C-alpha positions, -999 to +999 in steps of 0.1 A: +571+682-642+539+668-628+554+635-629+574+646-605+550+665-583+528+636-585+556+612-576+565+633-545+532+637-535+522+600-534+557+595-514+538+617-489+509+594-485+502+574-456+527+597-437+525+622-414+515+645-439+487+629-452+447+645-450+426+661-471+449+686-486+478+662-498+450+640-514+435+669-529+467+683-546+474+643-558+440+647-572+441+680-590+478+664-607+464+634-613+432+651-631+460+673-652+479+643-663+446+630-674+444+602-650+408+606-643+409+573-629+434+578-596+426+615-594+387+598-586+406+579-562+429+601-542+397+629-538+374+602-525+400+597-500+402+636-496+367+634-486+374+608-462+397+626-444+376+659-445+338+656-454+338+695-450+359+700-480+338+716-504+367+724-536+375+684-533+336+676-538+341+695-567+370+680-584+358+647-579+328+657-596+350+672-625+367+635-621+334+618-624+327+636-653+357+628-671+354+589-664+314+600-679+302+588-645+275+614-647+254+599-617+289+601-598+296+637-607+257+645-596+264+625-563+297+647-555+284+678-566+254+675-542+272+670-516+299+701-521+268+720-526+254+709-489+290+713-479+292+751-495+258+754-479+267+751-444+300+766-444+287+790-463+309+792-490+287+809-518+315+807-545+316+767-545+281+767-541+270+785-569+298+768-588+286+733-582+249+744-585+256+753-625+279+723-632+248+700-617+226+723-640+250+716-672+247+679-659+212+673-674 
């Protein structure tokens, strides 16, 4: 089912529904399928569409970590924390702060 979901989401990229939510959903599905590299690419696109999308920053950090890109993960979480603070998203801020602390 995940393959069908990924194919469906990919088919929508570049169309009228393309945006941060679509790219976030695709990145999430790809990460769940074990394709961290493609997930990271889609999540980077999500934050281009909406730089204030804290959930996309959080998941981008996880995708970078899955790729053993600790500096990339740290930077994504730092960006995400700043966005979460600006938006008052305390839960996302707290989660990414914990992830960043655990990173080292």
